[in-house]
N, C-alpha and C positions, 0 to 999 in steps of 0.2 A: 698947588695941588698936592695932597698927601700921596705918599707912596706906600705900597704894601708888599710884604713878603709873606704871603699866606702859606700855611702848610700845603704840601702837594695835594693832599686828599681833598682840599677845599675847591679844587678847580674842575670838578666833574662837569659842571654846566658849561664850561668853556668849550668842551668837546661835544657834549651831548646834543647841543642844539642842531648841529648839522645832520646828525643821524636821525633825530626826531623830524627834522624838516623833510628829509628824503622819505622817511617812512610814511609821514602824513600825506605825501604826494603820491602814494600808491605803490611804493616799492616793497611793501610787505614787512612782516615782523621779522624776516630773516636778517635784517640789518642788526637787530638787537639780539636775536636768538641764535646767532651764528656760533656762539660758544667761545670757549677759551677766555682770554683776558677780558675783564669787564670793559664795557663800552666807554667808560669815562677815562680820566687821566691816569696814565701809568705813573707810579712813583716808587721811590726807594730812597735810602740814605744817599745824599749827594756825594759824588766823588770829586776830587780836586780836578781842576782843569788840566793840570800837568799829567796826572795819572790816567785821565780819560783819553788824552791825546796819545799817550804811549800805548794804551791798550788798543785803541782804534787803529793806530799805525801798524800794529803787528797782526791785525785781523784780516788784511786784504787777501783776496784770492785772485787766481788767474781769470776765473769766470767774471768776477766783478770788473776787472780791468777791461775785459772784452765788452761788457755792457756799457762801461763808461766811454770806450772808444766809439761805440755806435751812436752815442748821444749827439756827436757833432754832425751826424748825417740825417738827423730826424727833424721833423717840423718843430718849431719853437725852441727846442734845445740847441739846434744847429743854426747856422747863419749869423749875420751880424746884428740883427735886431733884438732888442731886449724884450722878452715876452711879458706882456701886461694883460692879465686876464680878469674875467669876472665870473662869479657864481650867482645863480638865480637871475637869468635874463628875463626879458619880456615874455609873458605867458602867450599861448597860441593866438588868442584874439588880438594881441598887440605885436605879433611877429610880422612886422611890415617893413618895407624898404626904408621908410622914414625913421622907424625906431632903430634899425640896424645902422643907418647912417649916423644917428645920434650917438650910438655906441662908438663908432669909428671916430667921430668928431671929438670925442672925449679922450682920444689917445689910446684906447684899448686896441690890442692886436688879436685877441682871441676870447672866446667865451666857452663855457661849459653848459651844455643844455640842462634844462630843469624847469621848475615852475610849470608843471603839467606837460612838459614836452617829453613824455615817456613812452612814445611809440614811434614806429618807423616813419609814419606819415608826418607827424609834427616835427620830428628830427630832420627829416628830409627837407621840409619847408624852411626850417631854420637855415639849413645849408644853402638853399636857393637865395635867401636874403644875404647871407654872408658872402656868397660868390660875387655878388654885385657891389659889395662895399669893402672888399679887401680884407675881411676878417677871417681868421681861422676858427675851427670849431672842434671841440672834443665832445663826442657823443656820450652822454650819461643816460643810464636807465633803459638801454635797449633790452627788451624782454628776454632775449636769448642769452645775452651776456650776463644779465642780472640773475637769471635762474641758476646759471652755473656758479657764478661768483658767490652768491649768498647761500645757496641751498645744497650744492652738490660737491662731490669730490671727483677729480679727474684721475682715474687709475685703470689699468688693465687687469687688476685683481677683481674678479667678478664676485668675490665674497663680500666686498665692501658695500654697505647699504647706501642708497641715494647717490650712486656714482655713475659717471659716464666713462666709456673707454676714451682713450686719446683720439681715436679715429672719429668717434661720434662727437666729441667736443670740438674737434677741428671742423667737422661738418656744420655744427651750430655756429661757430665763429664765421665760417665762410658765408653762411646764410645771412648773418648780421652784416657782414661787409657788403654783400650784394645790395642791401637796402640803401646804402649811402654812397656807393661808388659813382664815379663820374662827376663829382663835385670838387673843384679846386680848393674849396675851403675845408674839406674833410681832412683833419689833421690826426685823428686817432680816437681812441676810446678812453673814457674815464672808467677803468676796469673795476675799481672798488674805492669808495670814499670811506676812509677810516675803518679798514678791516681789523677785526679782532686777530690776535696772534694765531689762533687756531685756523684762520682762513688763509694764512700766508701761503701754504702749499697750493691751494686752488688759485690764488692770485698769481703765483709763480707759473702754474700750468697755462693759464690764459695769456699771461705775458709772453711765455715761450711760444705758444701757438701763434700769437699775433706777430711775433718777431720772425717766425718761419713763413707764414702765408702772406703777410703784409709788411715786409721789412721797411717800407717807406712811411709807416704810420707810427704814432707815438702811443705806446701802452702806458697810460698814466694812472697812478694811484696816489692818494694822500693819506697821511697818518694822523692819528690823534696827537695832541701835545703831551708833554710829560717832563719829568725832572729826575735827576739822580742817576746812579749807576744802573739801577734796574731798567730805567727807560733807555739809557744808552745801549744796554745789552739787547733790548727789544729791537731798537733801530738796527743794530748790527745783524740780528737774526733776520730782519726784513731784507736787508741788503744781500746777505748770503743766500737766503732762500729764494727770493723773487728775482734777483739780478735785474733790478729795474734800470731804466735809462736816466732816472733822476730820483731825488728824494724830496718830499714835500710835507709840510705840516701846517696846521692852523692853530694859532693861539691869539686870543683877543685881549689885549692888555689894558684897554681903556675902561676901567671899572667905574661904577657909580660914584665911589668915594675915593678914588685914587688910581695909581698905576700899579699893575702887577709886576713886581720886580723879578719874579721867576721867569719872565720873558727872556731875560739875558741868558740865564742858564740853559733854557731851551735852545736858544740860538747857538750857544757855545757847543752844545752836543751835536747839533747839525753841522756846524762848521768843522768840528773834528772829524765827523763821519764823512763829510764831503771831501776833505783833503786826503783822508786815508783811502777812500774808494775811487776818487777821481770823478765822482758823480756830481752834477750840478745840484745845488740846494735851492728849492723854492719855498715860498711861504705865502700865507694869506694875511692880509691886513684887515683890520676891523673898520667897516664903513657903514655900520648900522647900529642902532641902539636896540637892546633887548634886556631881558631880565638881568639885573645887577650890572649892566653895562650901558653906559650912556652914549648918546650920539657923539662921535668924535668931532672936534673942531678941524678946520683946515690945517692948522699947525700940527695937530695930533695925527692927521693922515700923513703929513710930511715926515713927522718924527718916526712913525713906524717904518716908512720907506727908507729913511736915511740910516736908522739903526740897523735895519736888515742889510742894506748895501754895505755898511761898514763891516758886518760879520760875513760878507762874502756871498750874499744872495744873488742868484742868477735868474730869478723869475718872481714877479709879484702878482698876486691875485687878490681881488677885492671880494670880501664877504660883507654885504651882498650888494648887487647893483639895483635890482628891483626890490622894493620892500615886500617881504612875505605877508600874506593876508592874515587877518586875526585868527582864522580857523587853524593856523599852524600852532597856536599856543606860543609860549615863551616870551610873550610881551613885546614882539617886534614893534618898533616905533617908526623911524624913518631911515632910509638908505639914500642912494643917489637919486632914485626915482620913487615917488610915493606909490602906494597900492593902486591908486586911480590914475597913475601915469604922469604926474607932474614932477618937474625937476625941483629938487631941493637945493639949498646952498652947497651941499656936498658935491653935487654934479659939477658946478662951476669950479669948485676947489680941486676936484679930481682932474678935470680937464686941464686946468692950469698946471697942476703938479705933473701929470703924465706927459703933456706935450712940451712944457717948458723946462722940465728937469729930468724926469725919470727916463724918457726916451733917449735923449742925448747922453746923459751921464751913464745910464745903464748900458748903452752901446759901448762906451769906453771901458767899463768895468767887466763886461761879460767875458771877454777872452782872457782876463788876467787871473792870476793865482793869488789868493789871500796869503800874505806872509805873517801878519800879526794883527791883532786887534787889542787895543789897550784903552783903559779909562783914565783920563787925566783929571785930577782935582775933583774926583767923585768920592765924597766921603759922607757916610760909609759906603764901601764898595758893595754893589749888589752881588747876590750869590754867583759864584763861578766866574766872575769877571777878573781881569788881570790889570793891575795898576800900571801906569806909565813908568817906564824906566828909560834913561838915556840910552841911545844906541847909535848905529852907524849913520842914521839920517837925521835924527832929532836929538838935541842935547838937553832940552828943557821944555816944560809945558806949564804955563802959569795962566792965571785968569779964571774964567768960569769953567764949569765941568764940561768935558767933551769926550767923545768916543773917537779914537784915531784908528782908522783902518788903513793898513799899509799893504800894497799890492805890487807884484812884479809881472813881467811878461813870462809866458811859458818857457821860452828860450831866454834865460836870464842874460840881459845885456848890461846890467848894472842900473838901469833906470828904475825908479820907484814911483808909484802913484799913491798919493795920500788923500784919503777922504776924511775930512773933519766934520763930524756930526755933532750938533748941539745935543747934549745929554738932557736938556730941559725942553719938554714939549710946550711949555707955557710962557717962556720968557726968552728974550734975545740974549745972546752970549757974546762976550769978547774973550778971545783966546790968543795967547802969545806963545809961539813955538820957536825955540832956539834951533837954528839950522846948523848942522855939522859941516862947516865949510872945508874941513879936511877931506871930506868925501863927496860933497855935493857941489857941482859946478854952477848950475843955474836952476832957478825955480820958475815955473810957469803956471798960471791959473787957468783952468778950463772955463770957457765962456759958452754956456749951453745955447745961447741965441745964435751963435755962429758956428758952433762945433769945432772951435779952434782954441789953441792955448795962447795966452797973452804972457809974454815974458815979464818977470818981475826982477830980473837981474840976479844978483848974488846977495840977497839980504841975510844979515846975521840973525835977524828976528823976523819971523813971519807973523804978521798981525792979521787975525781972522775975525771978521764980524759976521755973526750968524743970526738970522731971524729965528724966532721960536720954532723949534723942530727942524730947523734948516740944516744945510750942509754946504760944503765947498770942496772942490776937487783940484788937486795940484799935481803937477809932474815935476819930479826931482831928478834932474839929469846928473850923471856922475861927472867928476872932474876928469 
């Protein structure tokens, strides 16, 4: 398959479809008319990975550290389980126990309401189904939350038009909370999907109110994708203004005629911001075909997951689960479930991927800190990626192209964890890695089926065989 490095401005459709989807579902023109930065992809001249990391590291604040600390105590971001979510669940007529069991059977741990579930009654019914199937739910589209997030300012300055006082906004949030309380599955709110930069202060106000009145719930928002120094600055502004418990973005790289190579730059920006702020980074993977984007193969689903994990991802979300109906526009074709409720091959692929790989491997990586991510034998290097260089753990990397994510424990005990991801979504790969035996005592490979590590002894060369889009996880114990 060909690969593409399109100009940043060409990617508007990658972000716009989510906003259009929500708007068409009845959320109003405020999604588009909120003002500020255009709704499409933010772009600027790219900065180097090194300069971006330096800038991000110097931008942390005490408030961001506080927000990051609270992430460990919240639903989904906290706990040992790796969050695996979905966008666009079954619509109200298909919100049944069987359908929600079907979601859980595929290895998902949470869902974001949508697909006409934009009122308290339908949201509450989704929570009832989730209560019985062990799923968590983020409520999207609650009328009170949406009205504030998209149309109003929260300020005690009474001269500001279209504004609510902090007290009134808190009352509205409490009213929304009352509509969903009492459900074990209620994990929080989707405060705003892809807010324009001008809406960051309002997202911050709602996030702060939720943190105050419902400290056990997750105030979640997701950002548009983007590239370059301008986008990195926008993300930093979001972190400093909103003080979110996590950062999340959506970028869909499986194009009709190739792979979007700016995907790697987008992930590099989020990895830098995550490390500087201490906030977990989540992403969406493409699981549907639509305009200029084809339906991914099973290997391309796995490729998106493994590249994301190598870059330090702490939560994966699928866009979409249910296929949006034709009235949505944008040429949606097939997701995991068709418009009329039939499983597609992607459902089986996602089930195998989630249960057999992402759940166990994600749980291993979730508490770890990303130390480096390097591309080996990847020529030419995609934008903002870092080429492999010998280091304390690995002395050489030969064979096919791969992405090497190196991780450590938060309290560094010298142990390193190595995720080797196939750079190619369409073909198997053979990779040979030289092990630095001066520093590494033993190597062990993680077995997802058992959740244990199998000792490989002290190999001088680690030989890795990867399926198309696949990955392998190793533990490197110090001497």
